[in-house]
N, C-alpha and C positions, 0 to 999 in steps of 0.2 A: 504494500500500500504506500502511496505517496504522501500519506498523512501519518506521522509518527504516533498519533493517538489511537490509530485504528490498526487492527490486525485481521488475519484470516485463519479460520479453523476449518479443517476438513471434516465434513459430516460423514462422508463415506466415499470409497473409491471402488465399490463393488457393482457398478452399473455398466450396462452394455450400450454404449452410444446413446446417452440420454438426450432427448430432443426438447422436451417441454416438461414443466412441472406445475402443480397446483396444490394448495394447502387445503386439507380437510379440517385442520385445527392445529393448535400448538404442537410442534414437533411431530406432525403427522402429515406426510407429503406423498402425493401420487406423482410418479415419474414415468414418462413414456420412453420406451426403448425403440430405436429406429428399426433395426433389422430383425429383432426377435418378435416384435409385435406384442410385447408384454407391457402391461401397466403394473409397475412395481410400487409397493407401499413401503415407506421408510418411517418407522416409529422410533423416536428417541435415538436417532442415528443408526438404527439397525435396519438393514434391508430384509424384509420378511421373506422366508424361504419360498413361498408360493405367490405368484402374481394374483392380483385381483381380477385380471382378465388377460387372455392371450388370444389375439386375433391374427389371422393369416395375412401377411403383408407382402407386397412386392417391394423390393428394396434397392433396385438399381440406381446408382448415383444418389439423387436427392429424394427418391421415393422412400416410403416407410410409414411407421407410426409417428406422426409429426406434431400433433397439437392436442392440448387438453385444457379444459376449463371446468370449474366447479361452481354450481349455483345451488344455494339452499332455499328451497321453496317452503317457507315457514307455514304458509296457509295450508298446504297439502301435507306438511310434515315429511317431505321427501328431499333427498340430496341428489340433484342431477349432476351427471358428469358427461361432458361433451367431448367426443374424440374425433379427430380428423386423421384419416390414414389412406394410403394407397392399397386397396384390397386386392389380394392375390387372385389370379385368374383360375387357379385350380385348388385353392384351399391349402396350399403348401407355401411356407415362408421362402422367399427369395427365388421362387421358380422363374421369375422374369430374368434374373441374372444367370441362373444355373441352366435353365431349359428353354429360354426364349418364349415363355408363356406370357401373353399379354395380360396386364392387370385388368380387373373388372372396372375400376374407376377410382377416382379420388372421392372419398365419401365422408360425410359428416353424420355421425350417429349421436343420439342421446341415450344414456344409460341411467339406471338408478343404482345408487350405492346402498347395498343392504348386506349386513353381516359380513363385511370385508370382501364382498364380491360386487362386480358390476353386472347387472341383470337387465332384462326387458329392453333390448336394443330397439330403437326407433330410427329408421333412416330418414334424415332431414334433407340432405343435399346429395345428389349423385352427379359428379362432374367427370368429364373424360380425363383419362390419364395416358392416352396414346399420343406420343409426341411426333410431329411431322419430321423432326430432325433425327429421330430414332434414339435420342438420349433421354433418359428418365430424369430430367432436371426441371427446376423452376416450378415445383409443386406448392410452394408457400407452406402454410400450415398453422400459423399462430391463431388461437381462438381467444376472444375476450368477451366477457359479459359487460355490456355497456351500462352507464348510469340509468338508461331507460329500461334495463333488464332484458334487452334483446341480445341476440347472439351475433357477434361480428367475427367473420373469418376472412383472412387475407390469403389470396390464391395467386400464384404466378401464372405466366403464360404457357406453362407446361411444354417445354421443349420446342419452342419456336412457333406456336400458333400465331397466325396473323389474321385477326378479324378486325372488325370496326372498333372493337374494344381496345385494340392495340393501335388505333388511329390509322388504319388502312382504309381509305375512302371506298375503294372498290372491292374490299375484302368481304368474306362471309359475315353474316349477322353475329353479334356477340353470343358466345356460348357459355358464359358463366366464368370464364378464365380472365386473368389479368386484372384483378381488382379487389376491393373489399366488398364482401357480400354481407347483407344484414337480413336476418329472419327472426321471428319470435321463437321462444323456447320450445314451442310445439311444432315449429316448422312453418308457421303461417307467414303471410306477407304483411310487413309492417306498413300501416297506412295505405291500404290498397286504393283509396280514392285520390291519393296525392303522391304517386310514385315519383322518385327523383329523376330517373332516366327515361321512363316510359312504361307503357302498359304491357302486361304479359310476361311470362317467363322467357329468358332469365332477366330481362331488363329491370323488372320490378323488384329484384333482390340486390341489384347493384347499389352500393353506397358510394363507391369510387371506381374509376377506370384508369386505363393507361399505365398500369403498374407492371414492370418487368418481372420482378420477384422480390419476396420479402421474407424475413425471418423474425420480424419484430414489430409490435405495435402496442400502445397503451393509451389510457385515458388520463388526462391531466386531472388530478384530484381536486383542483381549485376551480377549474372552468368547465370540466367535462369534455374538453376538446380532445379529439383523437389525433395521435401522432404515430407515424410509422417510419421504418427504415426501408430503403429500396436499394437493391444491388444493381450496379451498372455492369456492362459487359467487361471491358478492360479500362473503363473510365467512368466517373460520375456516380459513385456511391452517394446516396442521399439520405437526409432526414427531412420529412415532410409534415406539415400541418394538414390533416385530412378533414375536409368539410363535406357536407352532403353535396354530391355532384362534382367532387374533385376529379379532374383529369390530370394525371401525373405526366402525360406527354409521350410515353413510350409508344411506338418505336421512332417517333419523329424527334423527340427532345429528351436528352438525358443530361442532368446537371442544370445549370442556369441557361435559360434560353439564349441570352446574349453571348455566352461562351462558345456555343456550337461545338461541344465536345465530340459529337458524332460526325461532324464535318459533312453534314448533308444539307446545310442552309435551310433547315426547317424553322418554322415559326408557328405561332398559334393558328395562323391561317391554314396550316396543313392538318390540323386536328379535326377529328370527327366530332359532331355535336349531337347530343341526345338530351332532350328535356331541359333540365336546369344545369347542364354540365358546364364547367368552367375550368380553364387551366390556371395553375399557379406555380410559380417557381418554388423549388425546395428552399428550406430554411438553413441548410448546411450541406456542403458538398466536399467530398474528397475527389480530386482529379484522378489520382491513382487509387484503384480500389483496395480496400482493406478487408473485403468480405464481411461487410457490416451485418450484424445479426440482431440480437435481442435489444429491446428498448423497454425501460421501466421507470416510472416516477416513484420516488421514495416518499410516501405519505406518512412520514414518521420523523421525529427528532431524535431517535435513539442513537444515531451516529453523530449527532451534534446539530444545533439549530441552523448552522450555515448550510447543511445539506438537505434540510427538509424541503420537500417538493421540487428538488432538483431532478433532472432527467439523467439516467444512466444508460449507456449504450455499450454493447460488446462487439467484438469481431472474431472471426474464425481464423483469419490468416495469421494473426500475431498474438492472440490470447490476451488482448488488452481490454481493459474496462475504462470507458471514458465518462467524464462528468460534464454536464451542460447546465447553465442557468438560463432562465427566460427573462425577457424584458418585463416591464411593469404591467403591460396589458396581457402578457403571457400569450402573445401571438407570434413571437419570433425568438430565436436564440440570441442571447446577449453575452458576448465574451468581454468581460470587464477587465480592469487593470489587475485584479487579483490573479487572474489566469495568465494574462499575456506576459507580464514581466518585461523582458528585453525584446520580445517579439511583438512588433506592432502591426503585422500584416493579417492577423486573424479578425480584424474588424470588418473584413468582407465576408466572413463566415464561409471561407473556402480554404482548403488545404491543398496547395499546389507545390509544396516543398515538405519533405518528410520531417524536417526539424519543427515545423509548425504543429505537429502532433503533440509535442511534449507538454505544453501547458494544460492540455485537456485530459491527459492520462491520469486516471485515478488509481489504477492498480494494474499489475501485470503478472505473467507467469501462470495464467489459468489454463493454458493448453488448448485454446479454441473454444470460445464461449458460445453455448447454444441457447441458454435461457437465463433470465434474471427475474427474480421475484422478491416480494417483500413478505416476510413471514408474519404471523400474528404477534410475534415478539417485537416487530418493528425493525428487524435487521434485514440486510440484503443477503440474498442467497443466489449463488451463481453455479450453473451446471456447465460441465466441460465435456467436449467431444471425447476426451480421454477416458471418461467413465466416472469422473469424480464430481462430487457436489460440495461446494464451499459455502461458508457463512462468514460474512464481514461484520465485525462488531468492535466496540471499544476495547483497547488493551485492558482497561480496568475490569471488564466483564469476562475476559477470556481465561480459559483454563490451560491454554497453550502459551508457553513463554514467547515473548516477542522475538521475531526472526528465527524461531525454531523451524528448521526445514521440515515440511510435511509432504513434500513431493518425492515419490520414488523414482530415481533416475532410471531411464530405460537403457538397458545394456543389451547389445546384440552379440551373441556368441557365434564366432566365425570358425569354421573348420576348413580343411583343405578342399571341401566340396563347395565352400561358400566364398564368394569374392565380394569385398566391400567396395561400395561406390558412394560418393557424396554429391548431393545437389548443392551447388555453390551459389547460383543466382542467375540473373538475367544478363548473360554475356556470351551470346552466340554459341559457337562450338567449344567455348571454355566454360560453359554453364554446368557441365557435369564432369566429375573427375573420378577415375581416369577417363580419358577420351582419346581413342576408342577403348572400350573394354574388350579384352581378349581372353576368352575362356575356352574350355573343352566342353564337348557335349556331355550333358548330365550335371554340370555345375550350376550353382544357384548364385544369382547376383542380388545383393541387398543394397538398395539405395537408401541413404539416410539424408533427410532434408536438413541441411545445415544452414539454410537461409532463414530469414525472419518472416517470410510470407509463404503461402501454399504454392506447390507446384505439382505437376503430374509427370508420370512416365508413360507415354502413350505411343503405341506402335505407329510407324509411318511418319508422314510429314503433313504440315498444315495444307489442307485442300485435297489430300488424297481421298479417293472414293472409299478406300478400305481402311482409312485411319482408325486406329483403336480396335480393329477386329482381332488381331493376334493377342494383344494385351493392352490393358488400360488400368492404371492404378487408381483412377479418380484422384481426388485431392489428397496429397500427402502434406499434412500440416507441419509446421516447424517442430523439429526434434522427433519426428516419427519416421517409420521405415516402410518400405515396400520390397517384397522379395519375389523373385521369379526364377524358376528352373528352366533352362534351355536344353532341350533334348535333341534338337535338330541342328546340324551344321548349317552355316550360312551367315549372311550379314543382315542385321536387323536394325533399321533406323528407328529412332524414337525422338519425341519432342514433348514440350509442355503445352497443353491445349490453352492454358491461360496466357502464356507468353510464347507464341509460336517461333520467335527467333531463337529460343533455347533448343538446341539440337544435339543429339548424341548418336552413337552407334555401338552395337554389341556384335563382335565377330566371334563366331563359334566354330571351332575346328572339330574334326571327327574324334572318336567313332560315332556313327549314327545309331544312337541308342533308342530312338523313338521317332515318331512322325510329327510331333507338335511340341510347342512350348506349353508348359503347365504352371499354374500358380502354385508356389510352394507354401507361402504364407504371406498374408497381407494385413496391414493395419486397415480396418474396414473403411470404406469410402465415407466422406463427409456429406451430410445433408444440407448444410448451410455454409458452402465454402466460397462460391465464386462471386466475383465482383459483378 
């Protein structure tokens, strides 16, 4: 933590790619696991041996069990739990990745929490999960219960869908993707006589459009305004103030309209219009993507009065937790002198130099943040892609000594059958070391990401029709590894899909032990990685 009065305690590290969490009560947390499809319960820091629910999920790239929200219906005496996940096409986890089985869809369900189980599922939303670009990315997933008690779900454009909801004038009609969707807790249309974007499904469930992908949103506890994060492609990560009818501008605009980060000379005139839709610039932009993820307001003074009602944001690429304050009207981000110090260029709310990140960094070392929540105790909780859950609290309240390391270093044991490689960063054919990698058939290469941002090891080169067919690591976040066994002699080009100028080659000499490459072991792919 960058505040010496605060510290971090590890709640648990026994989770399998946690994506979202929600509190049932004090020290009682439900956590969704991306690839297992399990909803795990954590009581007093202990992960219960049995899940409260296990659903079959498709898991390729950013698919999986992605979102959760809890709503206690006092009038009915029920606790509802809302889940959003990519449902497996054959009832088997990961069959899309392992057997090329298409998922049934991205689905929002409502369950009842009874006797430590989730029962009585009700399907509320059924959206396509089939991507035009064949990659299972941009499924979004965060769910929030609004101040109006309605359910808000943020959904990406699912692997390159290009409809009018993505501001393509001559594209197909909106299909429920690429926006914030709003429904009642029983799946009904909110205010059917006055829809925001238009009549009929799915227009009448859209609250916002033009969103590429997101892993975070929350309501300001003082104003009730909705804020979100949005991932850019290789530029233009955003924080947005989302109002009814908000059009975020994708695919025409990413980042500030005047900056033209996409270099397509687009403007508001290029955007589609439905009902009361209106474009607005983001409130904060990273020119170079950080893989922005969770967003949460701290509606508590338990970390100190100066942090109450501040906005906290995480990223997947660097494992950083950021802090933001709002202006007096709470309709914009205000970076004041307390943050800036010697850096005077943040007053434009845009980071176009890595050093400008420093004043807003609140904490680091989380290993890729997937969610941020506030517990009933008023403290911040942070989940990590690595499988850990952390609690941020004052040093005076902690049972862990200040600066006591509670991260287990990841060690890779290498044998004569394993060759070590390092991902160095964005530097052409010097991005991977060694380059080229020269091995014998049957040996395994383990790439360790030694950079501060995520990269991939993907077969082929950018633009190849068969890129990623032989192997594709998906996102390897900093300090994690990807291993692959090469059984067939030959020359295998590879590159990073996020930074296509990064290229490498593996040269495999005989003997010919098999007919294909096979994954030996991987750190599972990230669901909230890309910019």
